[in-house]
Structures are given as C-alpha cells and as structure tokens.
C-alpha positions in Angstrom: 14.6 -12.1 -6.8 12.1 -14.2 -4.4 8.4 -14.1 -6.1 6.4 -16.1 -3.9 2.7 -16.1 -2.5 2.7 -14.5 0.6 -0.4 -14.8 3.3 -2.4 -11.8 4.8 0.0 -12.0 8.1 3.1 -12.4 5.9 2.7 -9.3 3.8 1.3 -7.5 6.6 4.6 -8.5 8.3 6.3 -7.6 4.9 4.9 -4.4 4.7 4.5 -3.7 8.3 0.8 -2.7 8.3 -2.2 -4.0 10.2 -4.5 -6.4 8.8 -7.5 -3.9 8.8 -5.3 -1.6 6.8 -4.2 -4.1 4.0 -7.9 -4.7 3.4 -8.4 -1.4 3.0 -5.9 -1.2 0.5 -7.3 -4.3 -1.2 -10.7 -2.5 -1.3 -9.7 1.1 -1.9 -6.4 1.4 -3.7 -6.4 -1.9 -6.0 -3.4 -3.7 -4.1 -2.9 -6.9 -6.0 -4.7 -9.8 -3.9 -6.5 -13.0 -4.9 -8.8 -15.0 -2.5 -8.2 -18.4 -2.5 -10.8 -20.6 -0.6 -11.4 -17.8 1.8 -8.0 -16.4 2.5 -6.3 -13.5 0.9 -2.9 -14.0 -0.8 -0.1 -12.2 -2.2 2.8 -12.2 -5.1 5.6 -10.2 -3.2 6.6 -9.2 -7.0 3.2 -7.5 -7.7 3.0 -6.2 -3.6 6.2 -4.4 -4.8 5.4 -3.1 -7.9 2.4 -1.7 -6.4 3.7 0.0 -3.5 6.6 1.5 -5.9 3.9 2.9 -8.0 2.0 4.3 -5.3 4.4 6.1 -3.9 5.4 7.4 -6.9 2.2 9.0 -7.4 2.6 10.9 -4.2 4.3 14.4 -4.7 4.7 15.4 -0.9 5.2 13.2 2.0 2.4 13.1 4.5 2.4 16.0 7.0 5.0 18.4 4.8 2.6 20.5 3.3 1.4 23.8 5.1 -1.2 26.8 4.4 0.5 30.3 3.7 -1.5 33.0 4.7 -3.5 33.1 1.1 -4.9 30.1 2.5 -3.1 28.1 -0.6 -0.8 24.9 0.1 3.1 25.1 0.0 5.6 22.9 0.7 
C-alpha cells in the first residue's frame, strides 16, 4: 500500500474534487488533514479510510429518494 503524504492539488486530483470542496470537507466533515507551514497535507491511507467511513454512513445515494403520496421519503 502506498501511504504517502499528498498536497492539496494531489488530493483534489486523487478524489476528483475541487479545492473548495476539499476545504469544505476538512472544515465541515472532519476530513483528515494536517496544515504544515500554511499548506494542507493528506495521508492517503487516512483519506481512503475517511472516504470509506463517510460513504458507508450514507444509506441511499443522492437523488434516489422521492416522496410518496403521504409525503414520506421512500427509495
């Protein structure tokens, strides 16, 4: 397993996300990151684990729910 530190640019490419999205994940979703000398650094193994944990907490993919006739959410 390659367990290296990645820069913000590298982690954005790795995850296919924008710089702003990754910053939001750090601030609002507790994405594992360390700020060293003003630059964010990410350990790939920690990010992979965070992604797995975050995605496993989601019960239904985005856009797959709808309200039934009584106003309740259903899959």
